[in-house]
NUPA-723552 format. One record per residue (C-alpha): x, y, z. Coordinates in nm, 2 decimals. Example, Ala and Ser with C-alpha at 12.3 -4.5 7.8 and 13.67 -1.06 7.14 Angstrom:
REM residues 2
+--------+--------+--------+
!     c1 !     c2 !     c3 !
+--------+--------+--------+
!   1.23 !  -0.45 !   0.78 !
!   1.37 !  -0.11 !   0.71 !
+--------+--------+--------+
END
This chain:
REM residues 417
+--------+--------+--------+
!     c1 !     c2 !     c3 !
+--------+--------+--------+
!  14.87 !   4.64 !  10.19 !
!  15.11 !   4.69 !  10.51 !
!  15.31 !   4.37 !  10.51 !
!  15.61 !   4.55 !  10.34 !
!  15.55 !   4.86 !  10.60 !
!  15.80 !   4.77 !  10.86 !
!  15.78 !   4.89 !  11.22 !
!  16.07 !   4.93 !  11.51 !
!  15.97 !   4.92 !  11.86 !
!  16.18 !   5.03 !  12.12 !
!  16.04 !   5.02 !  12.51 !
!  16.18 !   4.83 !  12.79 !
!  15.83 !   4.72 !  12.84 !
!  15.88 !   4.35 !  12.73 !
!  15.52 !   4.26 !  12.79 !
!  15.40 !   4.54 !  12.63 !
!  15.63 !   4.49 !  12.32 !
!  15.52 !   4.17 !  12.29 !
!  15.14 !   4.26 !  12.33 !
!  15.19 !   4.57 !  12.07 !
!  15.34 !   4.33 !  11.84 !
!  15.12 !   4.10 !  11.81 !
!  14.83 !   4.34 !  11.73 !
!  15.08 !   4.51 !  11.46 !
!  15.15 !   4.17 !  11.30 !
!  14.74 !   4.13 !  11.30 !
!  14.74 !   4.41 !  11.11 !
!  14.99 !   4.28 !  10.85 !
!  15.29 !   4.49 !  10.94 !
!  15.62 !   4.35 !  10.94 !
!  15.73 !   4.43 !  11.35 !
!  16.12 !   4.39 !  11.50 !
!  16.15 !   4.46 !  11.89 !
!  16.43 !   4.59 !  12.09 !
!  16.45 !   4.70 !  12.46 !
!  16.72 !   4.96 !  12.47 !
!  16.78 !   5.27 !  12.23 !
!  17.14 !   5.13 !  12.23 !
!  17.01 !   4.83 !  12.07 !
!  16.76 !   5.03 !  11.87 !
!  17.07 !   5.25 !  11.70 !
!  17.21 !   4.96 !  11.63 !
!  16.90 !   4.80 !  11.47 !
!  16.84 !   5.11 !  11.28 !
!  17.19 !   5.10 !  11.09 !
!  17.16 !   4.76 !  10.96 !
!  16.79 !   4.80 !  10.85 !
!  16.59 !   5.05 !  10.75 !
!  16.26 !   5.11 !  10.89 !
!  15.95 !   5.34 !  10.79 !
!  15.83 !   5.33 !  11.14 !
!  15.98 !   5.35 !  11.51 !
!  15.78 !   5.32 !  11.80 !
!  16.02 !   5.51 !  12.03 !
!  15.99 !   5.49 !  12.40 !
!  16.17 !   5.79 !  12.59 !
!  16.30 !   5.65 !  12.95 !
!  16.49 !   5.31 !  12.87 !
!  16.80 !   5.21 !  13.12 !
!  17.13 !   5.27 !  12.90 !
!  17.09 !   5.49 !  12.64 !
!  16.73 !   5.72 !  12.67 !
!  16.46 !   5.76 !  12.34 !
!  16.61 !   6.15 !  12.31 !
!  16.96 !   6.02 !  12.20 !
!  16.79 !   5.79 !  11.96 !
!  16.58 !   6.07 !  11.86 !
!  16.88 !   6.31 !  11.78 !
!  17.07 !   5.97 !  11.57 !
!  16.76 !   5.94 !  11.38 !
!  16.74 !   6.30 !  11.30 !
!  17.04 !   6.33 !  11.18 !
!  17.07 !   5.95 !  10.98 !
!  16.73 !   5.84 !  10.92 !
!  16.51 !   6.18 !  10.78 !
!  16.24 !   5.99 !  10.63 !
!  16.18 !   5.75 !  10.91 !
!  15.85 !   5.84 !  11.11 !
!  15.94 !   5.82 !  11.47 !
!  15.62 !   5.77 !  11.75 !
!  15.69 !   5.82 !  12.03 !
!  15.54 !   5.66 !  12.35 !
!  15.50 !   5.86 !  12.66 !
!  15.36 !   5.90 !  12.99 !
!  15.20 !   6.21 !  13.11 !
!  15.53 !   6.28 !  13.32 !
!  15.70 !   6.27 !  12.99 !
!  15.50 !   6.52 !  12.79 !
!  15.70 !   6.85 !  12.81 !
!  16.02 !   6.58 !  12.67 !
!  15.75 !   6.48 !  12.45 !
!  15.72 !   6.79 !  12.30 !
!  16.04 !   6.83 !  12.26 !
!  16.11 !   6.52 !  12.04 !
!  15.83 !   6.72 !  11.82 !
!  16.07 !   6.99 !  11.78 !
!  16.37 !   6.74 !  11.75 !
!  16.18 !   6.59 !  11.41 !
!  15.92 !   6.34 !  11.60 !
!  15.63 !   6.27 !  11.40 !
!  15.40 !   6.21 !  11.69 !
!  15.35 !   6.12 !  12.04 !
!  15.10 !   5.87 !  12.21 !
!  15.04 !   5.90 !  12.59 !
!  15.07 !   5.58 !  12.77 !
!  14.87 !   5.36 !  12.83 !
!  14.74 !   5.39 !  12.47 !
!  14.44 !   5.28 !  12.28 !
!  14.55 !   5.00 !  11.98 !
!  14.30 !   5.22 !  11.75 !
!  14.42 !   5.55 !  11.79 !
!  14.79 !   5.41 !  11.76 !
!  14.70 !   5.27 !  11.40 !
!  14.55 !   5.61 !  11.32 !
!  14.89 !   5.77 !  11.40 !
!  15.09 !   5.48 !  11.24 !
!  14.85 !   5.57 !  10.90 !
!  14.91 !   5.88 !  10.88 !
!  15.27 !   5.90 !  10.99 !
!  15.31 !   5.63 !  10.65 !
!  15.15 !   5.92 !  10.42 !
!  15.36 !   6.15 !  10.55 !
!  15.64 !   5.94 !  10.48 !
!  15.49 !   5.86 !  10.09 !
!  15.50 !   6.26 !  10.07 !
!  15.82 !   6.33 !  10.16 !
!  15.94 !   6.01 !   9.94 !
!  15.74 !   6.20 !   9.62 !
!  15.90 !   6.50 !   9.73 !
!  16.25 !   6.37 !   9.70 !
!  16.14 !   6.19 !   9.31 !
!  16.05 !   6.50 !   9.21 !
!  16.35 !   6.68 !   9.37 !
!  16.54 !   6.46 !   9.16 !
!  16.38 !   6.48 !   8.82 !
!  16.43 !   6.84 !   8.89 !
!  16.79 !   6.82 !   8.95 !
!  16.83 !   6.54 !   8.68 !
!  16.74 !   6.85 !   8.47 !
!  16.91 !   7.10 !   8.59 !
!  17.25 !   6.96 !   8.64 !
!  17.29 !   6.79 !   8.26 !
!  17.62 !   6.80 !   8.17 !
!  17.58 !   6.63 !   7.87 !
!  17.65 !   6.97 !   7.59 !
!  17.46 !   6.91 !   7.25 !
!  17.16 !   6.95 !   6.99 !
!  17.25 !   6.72 !   6.74 !
!  16.98 !   6.44 !   6.66 !
!  17.25 !   6.17 !   6.76 !
!  17.34 !   6.30 !   7.15 !
!  16.97 !   6.37 !   7.17 !
!  16.89 !   5.99 !   7.07 !
!  17.15 !   5.87 !   7.29 !
!  17.10 !   6.10 !   7.62 !
!  16.68 !   5.99 !   7.58 !
!  16.80 !   5.57 !   7.63 !
!  17.03 !   5.66 !   7.87 !
!  16.77 !   5.79 !   8.07 !
!  16.53 !   5.50 !   8.05 !
!  16.86 !   5.27 !   8.08 !
!  16.87 !   5.52 !   8.43 !
!  16.55 !   5.38 !   8.54 !
!  16.64 !   5.02 !   8.53 !
!  16.87 !   4.84 !   8.76 !
!  17.05 !   4.63 !   8.41 !
!  17.41 !   4.64 !   8.34 !
!  17.52 !   4.85 !   8.05 !
!  17.76 !   4.84 !   7.80 !
!  17.95 !   5.21 !   7.68 !
!  18.04 !   5.16 !   7.32 !
!  18.23 !   5.48 !   7.14 !
!  18.58 !   5.62 !   7.00 !
!  18.82 !   5.74 !   7.31 !
!  18.70 !   6.09 !   7.43 !
!  18.34 !   6.08 !   7.30 !
!  18.22 !   6.08 !   7.72 !
!  18.14 !   5.78 !   7.81 !
!  18.26 !   5.82 !   8.14 !
!  18.01 !   6.16 !   8.14 !
!  17.71 !   5.89 !   8.00 !
!  17.82 !   5.67 !   8.35 !
!  17.78 !   5.96 !   8.55 !
!  17.49 !   6.07 !   8.39 !
!  17.29 !   5.79 !   8.43 !
!  17.41 !   5.65 !   8.81 !
!  17.30 !   6.05 !   8.84 !
!  16.97 !   5.97 !   8.75 !
!  16.90 !   5.59 !   8.91 !
!  16.76 !   5.48 !   9.20 !
!  17.12 !   5.41 !   9.33 !
!  17.20 !   5.82 !   9.34 !
!  17.22 !   5.82 !   9.72 !
!  17.53 !   5.54 !   9.69 !
!  17.85 !   5.57 !   9.52 !
!  17.98 !   5.58 !   9.19 !
!  18.31 !   5.41 !   9.16 !
!  18.52 !   5.40 !   8.87 !
!  18.87 !   5.20 !   8.80 !
!  19.01 !   5.19 !   8.44 !
!  19.08 !   4.83 !   8.36 !
!  19.44 !   4.93 !   8.18 !
!  19.57 !   5.08 !   8.43 !
!  19.69 !   4.82 !   8.67 !
!  19.89 !   4.50 !   8.61 !
!  19.65 !   4.18 !   8.65 !
!  19.70 !   4.11 !   9.06 !
!  19.66 !   4.47 !   9.16 !
!  19.36 !   4.49 !   8.94 !
!  19.21 !   4.21 !   9.15 !
!  19.30 !   4.33 !   9.47 !
!  19.16 !   4.68 !   9.43 !
!  18.80 !   4.49 !   9.27 !
!  18.78 !   4.23 !   9.51 !
!  18.99 !   4.32 !   9.82 !
!  19.24 !   4.11 !  10.00 !
!  19.25 !   3.98 !  10.37 !
!  19.55 !   4.04 !  10.57 !
!  19.89 !   3.87 !  10.55 !
!  19.77 !   3.73 !  10.20 !
!  20.07 !   3.85 !  10.04 !
!  20.41 !   4.04 !  10.19 !
!  20.26 !   4.37 !  10.21 !
!  19.94 !   4.30 !  10.34 !
!  19.95 !   4.38 !  10.68 !
!  19.61 !   4.48 !  10.72 !
!  19.25 !   4.35 !  10.56 !
!  19.14 !   4.58 !  10.27 !
!  18.84 !   4.64 !  10.13 !
!  18.79 !   4.63 !   9.73 !
!  18.63 !   4.85 !   9.50 !
!  18.27 !   4.62 !   9.47 !
!  18.20 !   4.63 !   9.85 !
!  18.27 !   5.01 !   9.82 !
!  18.03 !   5.05 !   9.57 !
!  17.78 !   4.81 !   9.75 !
!  17.44 !   4.95 !   9.68 !
!  17.53 !   5.25 !   9.42 !
!  17.73 !   5.21 !   9.04 !
!  18.08 !   5.03 !   8.96 !
!  18.21 !   5.22 !   8.66 !
!  18.45 !   4.95 !   8.47 !
!  18.63 !   5.20 !   8.19 !
!  18.82 !   5.00 !   7.90 !
!  18.66 !   4.68 !   7.98 !
!  18.82 !   4.50 !   7.73 !
!  19.17 !   4.55 !   7.85 !
!  19.08 !   4.34 !   8.12 !
!  19.24 !   4.02 !   8.13 !
!  19.19 !   3.69 !   8.06 !
!  19.24 !   3.56 !   8.42 !
!  19.02 !   3.82 !   8.57 !
!  18.71 !   3.77 !   8.40 !
!  18.58 !   3.45 !   8.50 !
!  18.63 !   3.63 !   8.86 !
!  18.40 !   3.86 !   8.75 !
!  18.17 !   3.69 !   8.57 !
!  18.08 !   3.49 !   8.87 !
!  18.02 !   3.75 !   9.06 !
!  17.79 !   3.92 !   8.83 !
!  17.60 !   3.62 !   8.82 !
!  17.58 !   3.57 !   9.16 !
!  17.68 !   3.91 !   9.37 !
!  17.97 !   3.69 !   9.57 !
!  18.29 !   3.70 !   9.56 !
!  18.62 !   3.69 !   9.77 !
!  18.89 !   3.87 !   9.88 !
!  19.23 !   3.80 !   9.81 !
!  19.38 !   3.51 !  10.07 !
!  18.99 !   3.45 !  10.19 !
!  18.80 !   3.18 !  10.29 !
!  18.46 !   3.37 !  10.34 !
!  18.26 !   3.47 !  10.06 !
!  18.11 !   3.85 !  10.07 !
!  17.83 !   3.99 !   9.91 !
!  17.78 !   4.29 !   9.73 !
!  17.48 !   4.51 !   9.57 !
!  17.56 !   4.71 !   9.25 !
!  17.51 !   4.77 !   8.94 !
!  17.80 !   4.77 !   8.63 !
!  17.83 !   5.02 !   8.39 !
!  18.15 !   4.94 !   8.16 !
!  18.34 !   5.14 !   7.89 !
!  18.46 !   5.06 !   7.55 !
!  18.67 !   5.19 !   7.26 !
!  18.67 !   4.83 !   7.10 !
!  18.45 !   4.54 !   6.89 !
!  18.39 !   4.36 !   7.20 !
!  18.17 !   4.10 !   6.99 !
!  18.51 !   4.07 !   6.73 !
!  18.71 !   4.04 !   7.05 !
!  18.54 !   3.72 !   7.17 !
!  18.52 !   3.57 !   6.82 !
!  18.93 !   3.57 !   6.86 !
!  18.93 !   3.46 !   7.20 !
!  19.04 !   3.76 !   7.38 !
!  18.70 !   3.85 !   7.57 !
!  18.47 !   3.60 !   7.71 !
!  18.16 !   3.53 !   7.50 !
!  17.91 !   3.46 !   7.87 !
!  18.10 !   3.77 !   8.02 !
!  17.96 !   4.00 !   7.73 !
!  17.62 !   3.90 !   7.75 !
!  17.62 !   3.99 !   8.13 !
!  17.78 !   4.35 !   8.02 !
!  17.59 !   4.45 !   7.74 !
!  17.17 !   4.38 !   7.90 !
!  17.16 !   4.77 !   7.75 !
!  17.42 !   4.85 !   7.48 !
!  17.50 !   5.26 !   7.44 !
!  17.75 !   5.36 !   7.14 !
!  17.81 !   5.72 !   7.16 !
!  17.88 !   5.93 !   6.88 !
!  18.21 !   6.05 !   6.75 !
!  18.24 !   6.40 !   6.71 !
!  18.22 !   6.43 !   6.37 !
!  17.88 !   6.29 !   6.29 !
!  17.74 !   6.57 !   6.56 !
!  17.88 !   6.87 !   6.31 !
!  17.60 !   7.10 !   6.47 !
!  17.73 !   7.08 !   6.83 !
!  18.11 !   7.17 !   6.74 !
!  18.03 !   7.51 !   6.79 !
!  17.82 !   7.45 !   7.06 !
!  18.07 !   7.24 !   7.26 !
!  18.40 !   7.51 !   7.18 !
!  18.19 !   7.80 !   7.29 !
!  18.12 !   7.61 !   7.66 !
!  18.48 !   7.51 !   7.71 !
!  18.57 !   7.88 !   7.60 !
!  18.35 !   7.99 !   7.89 !
!  18.48 !   7.71 !   8.15 !
!  18.83 !   7.78 !   8.06 !
!  18.81 !   8.14 !   8.07 !
!  18.71 !   8.17 !   8.44 !
!  19.07 !   8.29 !   8.54 !
!  19.13 !   8.47 !   8.18 !
!  18.98 !   8.71 !   8.00 !
!  18.71 !   8.61 !   7.79 !
!  18.76 !   8.53 !   7.44 !
!  18.58 !   8.44 !   7.11 !
!  18.59 !   8.21 !   6.80 !
!  18.69 !   8.42 !   6.47 !
!  18.44 !   8.33 !   6.18 !
!  18.74 !   8.13 !   5.96 !
!  18.84 !   7.95 !   6.36 !
!  18.41 !   7.84 !   6.34 !
!  18.48 !   7.71 !   5.99 !
!  18.81 !   7.51 !   6.05 !
!  18.63 !   7.38 !   6.37 !
!  18.36 !   7.29 !   6.17 !
!  18.52 !   7.13 !   5.88 !
!  18.79 !   6.89 !   6.16 !
!  18.76 !   6.58 !   6.17 !
!  18.84 !   6.54 !   6.58 !
!  19.00 !   6.21 !   6.61 !
!  19.06 !   6.27 !   6.93 !
!  18.67 !   6.38 !   6.95 !
!  18.53 !   6.58 !   7.25 !
!  18.83 !   6.56 !   7.46 !
!  19.04 !   6.66 !   7.16 !
!  18.85 !   6.96 !   7.08 !
!  18.82 !   7.08 !   7.50 !
!  19.26 !   7.07 !   7.51 !
!  19.24 !   7.25 !   7.18 !
!  19.03 !   7.55 !   7.36 !
!  19.23 !   7.54 !   7.63 !
!  19.58 !   7.60 !   7.44 !
!  19.38 !   7.87 !   7.22 !
!  19.29 !   8.09 !   7.53 !
!  19.65 !   8.06 !   7.64 !
!  19.82 !   8.15 !   7.34 !
!  19.60 !   8.38 !   7.14 !
!  19.79 !   8.73 !   7.20 !
!  19.37 !   8.90 !   7.11 !
!  19.11 !   8.83 !   7.24 !
!  19.00 !   8.69 !   6.93 !
!  19.09 !   8.32 !   6.87 !
!  19.23 !   8.31 !   6.50 !
!  19.29 !   7.99 !   6.32 !
!  19.66 !   7.96 !   6.41 !
!  19.64 !   7.97 !   6.79 !
!  19.40 !   7.63 !   6.70 !
!  19.71 !   7.47 !   6.67 !
!  19.55 !   7.24 !   6.44 !
!  19.74 !   6.91 !   6.25 !
!  19.81 !   6.94 !   5.87 !
!  19.49 !   6.87 !   5.66 !
!  19.43 !   6.61 !   5.40 !
!  19.26 !   6.92 !   5.21 !
!  19.37 !   7.26 !   5.35 !
!  19.17 !   7.48 !   5.16 !
!  18.87 !   7.30 !   5.34 !
!  18.93 !   7.61 !   5.63 !
!  18.83 !   7.89 !   5.35 !
!  18.53 !   7.98 !   5.23 !
!  18.65 !   8.23 !   5.02 !
!  18.96 !   8.37 !   4.88 !
!  18.99 !   8.67 !   5.11 !
!  18.97 !   8.42 !   5.42 !
!  19.27 !   8.25 !   5.24 !
!  19.43 !   8.57 !   5.28 !
!  19.44 !   8.55 !   5.65 !
!  19.66 !   8.23 !   5.70 !
!  19.98 !   8.34 !   5.49 !
!  20.30 !   8.17 !   5.47 !
!  20.44 !   8.35 !   5.80 !
!  20.16 !   8.18 !   5.99 !
!  20.13 !   7.83 !   5.86 !
!  20.51 !   7.83 !   5.96 !
!  20.45 !   7.97 !   6.30 !
!  20.18 !   7.69 !   6.39 !
!  20.33 !   7.37 !   6.60 !
!  20.14 !   7.05 !   6.44 !
!  20.06 !   6.82 !   6.70 !
!  20.13 !   6.45 !   6.61 !
!  19.77 !   6.25 !   6.74 !
+--------+--------+--------+
END
C-alpha cells in the first residue's frame, strides 16, 4: 500500500535518520535521507516526494528556509516538522508557513506513523481538489466554438484522447483549427502543468529545423558560441506540437523516429545521449498515407505518430456553426470598434459560401467587414466575398437581390484564394 509513497528525511542526526529510515522501510515506504537543508532543497528539485520529515536546527541551511522553499515550489508536499521542546514556538510559526504538523523529539514512532497517514490523506484531498478544479477549468475554457454534430464528435474524441498519453495526429484542411485542438488536448491532459511547445515543420530549412528540435553543443558550427537546448528538451514533461508534419524532410524523419522510439536524442555536435519525456501531437493537411506510398514520408514514422487520429471537419461541413462562429468573431474583433451585426442577406451569403480557407478565412472576413462597414449593420458588399459560381445562391427572393446592384458589384474587391 505504501510502497509508492516517497518520504524524504532531512535531519543532521545521522543515527536518528538511520533508525527512522529502517522503521519506515519496514512499513513499505520509499525513504531518502539528507543531513542538511541545503541538500534537502537539491533533492526536492530533482525528485517528487509525498512527505518531508524536517528538522528545524541544521548546520548550514535551517528547516525554516527549506519550508519557505517548499511553500513556493512544492505546495502539495506535506511537511512534518521534527522539533525539540525549545523549538515549540518556531514549530508553531512553521505551521503558519504551511507545514502540515509537528512532532516533538524524542517522538513515539506510532504517533509519527499516524501523522504521516493523516498527511497522506490530506495530500490526496489536495490532489482530488486539483483534479476537480481542472475539470471545471476545462469546461469553462473550451475555445472550440460550434454545436454541429461533426465538431461535437471531434471534441468528444479529443477529450478521450487527452486522457491517454499516446501520440496524436490531427488531420484537416488548412484553417480548420488544428492548433486549437492541440491546445485543447494539452490543456485537458495530465501534462497540462508542463509546457506546450509548437513548431511549424515547413518554416525552417533542414539544418535549422534539426537544431531547433534537438539543440546543439558549443562549437557545433561557426556561430555556436554556446550550447542551446532543443524544443524536445524545453517541452520535457509536456507536449510538442509539430505543425505541418508532412513537410518534414526525409533526412530528418529517421532522427525524429529514433527519438519517438526510446525518448533519447543527441544535440548537434554532441556525443552524449539526452532523454526527454514528451507527448507528440502532429498536424497535417496532407494525406500522409499517400505520401508514404509515394516514398515522401516514412511509413514507420507515420505509424508512430497516428496512434490516435483526429480528423477536423472543414467549415463547409459545419453549416450550423458558420453564423455562430461569425457572431463570435464579431464580438471578439469589435472590442475597439462600435458593435456591428450581420444583415439577413449577409447571413445567407455566409451560409451559402464554401469557405475554402475554413475558419481562419471566416475570422479574417469578419475582421475586414468590421473595418470597412460604414454602418452598424454589415451588408453583403462588406464581406468582400470572392466571385461565386452561382451568384443567385445569395438571394432568397427577388426583393433581396435588389440590395446588391451593379454599382455595389463594381465596388467589391474580390479576393484571390
